C-alpha positions in Angstrom: 0.0 0.0 0.0 1.3 3.5 -0.9 1.6 6.4 1.5 -1.6 8.0 0.3 -3.5 4.8 1.1 -2.0 4.5 4.6 -2.9 8.1 5.3 -6.5 7.6 4.1 -6.9 4.5 6.3 -5.6 6.3 9.4 -7.8 9.4 8.8 -10.8 7.4 7.9 -10.6 5.1 10.9 -9.9 8.1 13.2 -12.9 9.9 11.8 -15.2 7.0 12.4 -14.2 6.7 16.0 -14.3 10.5 16.5 -17.9 10.9 15.1 -19.1 7.9 17.0 -17.9 9.2 20.4 -18.0 13.0 20.1 -20.5 14.0 17.5 -24.3 13.8 17.1 -26.9 14.8 14.5 -26.0 16.3 11.1 -22.3 16.8 12.0 -22.0 13.1 12.9 -23.6 12.1 9.6 -21.3 14.3 7.5 -18.1 13.2 9.2 -19.2 9.6 9.1 -19.7 9.8 5.3 -16.3 11.4 4.7 -14.5 9.0 7.0 -16.2 6.0 5.5 -15.2 7.2 2.0 -11.6 7.5 3.0 -11.7 4.1 4.6 -13.2 2.5 1.5 -10.6 4.2 -0.7 -7.8 2.9 1.4 -9.2 -0.7 1.3 -9.5 -0.4 -2.5 -5.9 0.8 -2.6 -4.8 -2.2 -0.5 -6.6 -4.6 -2.8 -4.9 -3.1 -5.8 -1.6 -3.4 -3.9 -2.2 -7.1 -3.3 -3.1 -7.7 -6.9 0.0 -5.8 -8.2 2.2 -8.0 -5.9 0.4 -11.3 -6.5 3.7 -12.9 -7.6 5.3 -11.8 -4.3 2.8 -12.8 -1.6 5.3 -15.1 0.0 7.5 -12.0 0.4 4.8 -9.7 1.7 4.4 -11.8 4.8 8.0 -10.7 5.8 6.7 -7.2 6.3 4.5 -8.5 9.1 5.8 -11.7 10.5 9.2 -11.5 12.3 10.1 -8.5 10.0 13.3 -7.7 11.9 14.5 -11.3 12.1 17.4 -12.5 9.8 16.9 -14.9 6.9 19.3 -16.9 4.7 18.6 -16.4 1.0 19.7 -18.6 -1.8 19.1 -17.5 -5.4 20.0 -20.1 -8.0 19.3 -21.4 -11.5 18.7 -25.0 -12.5 18.7 -26.7 -15.9 16.0 -29.1 -17.1 17.8 -31.3 -19.6 15.5 -34.0 -21.0 16.3 -37.0 -23.2 13.9 -39.7 -24.2 11.4 -38.8 -21.5 14.0 -38.8 -18.7 15.7 -35.9 -16.9 19.5 -35.7 -16.8 21.0 -35.2 -13.3 24.7 -34.8 -12.2 26.4 -36.2 -9.1 26.9 -33.5 -6.5 30.7 -32.9 -6.3 30.6 -31.6 -2.7 30.6 -34.0 0.2 28.0 -32.3 2.4 25.0 -33.8 0.6 25.6 -36.9 -1.5 23.3 -37.6 -4.4 22.2 -36.5 -7.9 20.8 -33.1 -8.8 20.1 -30.8 -11.8 22.9 -29.0 -13.4 23.0 -25.4 -12.0 24.0 -23.4 -9.0 23.8 -20.0 -7.4 23.9 -16.8 -9.3 26.8 -14.5 -8.7 26.6 -10.8 -7.9 29.1 -8.0 -8.6 30.6 -7.1 -5.2 31.9 -3.6 -5.7 28.9 -2.4 -7.8 26.4 -3.7 -5.1 28.3 -2.6 -2.0 26.3 0.5 -1.3 22.9 -1.1 -2.0 23.7 -4.3 0.0 24.9 -2.2 2.9 21.6 -0.3 2.8 19.6 -3.6 2.8 21.7 -5.2 5.5 23.0 -8.0 3.2 26.1 -9.9 4.1 27.7 -13.2 2.8 26.3 -16.3 4.4 29.1 -18.4 5.7 27.3 -21.3 7.4 28.7 -23.3 4.4 32.4 -22.5 4.1 33.2 -20.4 0.9 36.1 -20.9 -1.5 37.3 -19.3 -4.7 34.6 -21.1 -6.6 31.7 -19.8 -4.4 33.0 -16.3 -4.0 30.2 -13.7 -4.6 27.5 -16.4 -4.8 24.0 -15.2 -4.1 24.0 -17.2 -0.9 23.5 -14.4 1.5 22.0 -13.4 4.8 19.6 -10.4 5.1 19.7 -9.1 8.6 16.1 -8.0 8.5 13.8 -10.1 6.4 11.5 -7.2 5.7 14.1 -6.1 3.1 13.5 -9.3 1.1 11.1 -7.4 -1.3 13.6 -4.7 -2.0 16.3 -7.4 -2.5 14.2 -9.1 -5.2 13.4 -5.8 -6.8 17.1 -5.4 -7.3 17.4 -9.0 -8.5 14.6 -8.7 -11.0 16.2 -5.5 -12.3 19.0 -7.8 -13.6 21.5 -5.0 -12.7 25.0 -5.8 -11.4 24.6 -9.5 -11.3 25.0 -12.7 -13.4 22.1 -13.1 -15.8 23.3 -16.0 -18.1 23.2 -19.6 -16.9 26.1 -20.6 -19.1 28.8 -20.6 -16.4 27.4 -23.5 -14.4 26.7 -25.5 -17.5 30.3 -25.0 -18.6 31.8 -25.8 -15.2 29.7 -28.9 -14.6 29.5 -30.5 -18.0 32.1 -29.1 -20.4 35.1 -28.2 -18.2 35.3 -31.8 -16.7 35.0 -33.3 -20.2 31.5 -34.8 -19.9 30.4 -33.0 -23.0 32.7 -32.1 -25.9 33.5 -28.4 -26.1 33.5 -28.4 -29.9 29.7 -29.2 -30.0 28.8 -26.9 -27.2 30.5 -23.6 -28.1 27.2 -22.0 -27.3 23.9 -23.3 -26.0 20.3 -22.5 -26.7 18.1 -22.4 -23.6 14.7 -21.1 -22.6 13.5 -19.6 -19.3 10.5 -21.7 -18.0 9.5 -20.3 -14.6 10.8 -19.5 -11.2 10.3 -21.3 -8.0 10.0 -19.8 -4.5 9.6 -21.9 -1.4 8.8 -19.1 1.0 10.5 -18.8 4.4 11.3 -22.2 5.9 13.1 -23.6 8.9 16.0 -25.9 8.1 17.8 -27.9 10.7 21.1 -27.6 8.8 21.2 -23.8 9.4 20.7 -21.7 12.5 18.3 -19.2 10.8 15.3 -19.5 8.5 15.8 -19.8 4.8 14.2 -18.3 1.7 15.1 -20.1 -1.6 14.5 -18.9 -5.2 15.4 -20.8 -8.3 15.0 -19.9 -12.0 14.4 -22.9 -14.2 15.9 -23.1 -17.7 15.4 -25.7 -20.3 18.3 -26.8 -22.6 17.2 -26.7 -26.2 19.3 -29.2 -28.2 20.1 -27.7 -31.6 22.2 -30.3 -33.5 22.5 -34.1 -33.9 26.0 -33.9 -32.5 24.7 -32.3 -29.3 21.9 -34.9 -29.1 24.4 -37.8 -29.4 26.7 -36.2 -26.8 23.8 -36.0 -24.3 22.8 -39.6 -25.1 26.4 -40.8 -24.5 26.3 -39.4 -20.9 24.2 -42.5 -20.0 27.5 -44.4 -19.7 29.0 -41.9 -17.2 28.8 -42.8 -13.6 28.5 -39.2 -12.6 25.3 -38.7 -14.7 21.9 -40.2 -14.2 18.8 -40.1 -16.4 15.7 -40.4 -14.2 11.9 -40.3 -14.5 9.6 -37.8 -13.0 8.3 -40.5 -10.6 11.8 -41.3 -9.4 12.4 -37.6 -8.7 9.3 -37.4 -6.7 10.3 -40.5 -4.7 13.8 -39.1 -4.1 15.6 -42.2 -5.5 16.0 -44.2 -8.6 14.8 -47.8 -9.0 18.3 -48.9 -8.3 18.5 -46.9 -5.0 20.5 -43.9 -6.2 19.6 -40.9 -4.1 18.1 -37.9 -5.8 18.5 -34.6 -3.8 15.3 -33.0 -2.6 15.4 -29.8 -4.6 15.5 -31.7 -7.9 11.6 -31.6 -8.0 11.8 -27.9 -9.0 12.7 -28.7 -12.6 9.5 -30.8 -13.1 6.6 -29.3 -15.1 4.1 -27.6 -12.8 
């Protein structure tokens, strides 16, 4: 709700109380009509506000519930890579959670360009998971006051001073280690499908609540060479092709673990 709507609500509510307690007769009727009009206007303004922010209702609650509490925020992208009705997953290379997951990872932000804005929003790196050179400037952060989540995502959606292309993780996870031949993947075609927000959740692995956002991209295979290269990954122990049902169950028929966040790549 904007400032005008808030002022209308306060004046309208105050007017209703005032005319009910202190006024009588024609004066009461006049003030009541004016106050009711202001109150109705503010309610309409609030309804418009909710409609305009319908994609961010999970964020709006942070303005009310524990608004000054900290929250850990992870903003990532994941690839949906499909072949013959199955989804391609890659073995997680870190030892904290063993299993298979979609290709992808956290977006990166530009540290110097965002210093002033992040200081204003109370954003600091989240170090519950130790960082290294590969995870430097990942959008795995802590916001000291979760009421600033809306402003953080306004910055993120502006696409300014941050990574916007999912190519880096695709290269680092599939091409750099040699799983896919570089000569056939000098560039890739991909399409943005949707984003997935879980809302604020409690996780036993971290001392504070979490808010996780993921953009889902779909790889569009352009050539027969690319198609054959993807198909050949079925012989790689670090790659698994799984069904939607296996993803929902969290394991393959042979007992291979599928990490919980993998469901995000499935069609809605």
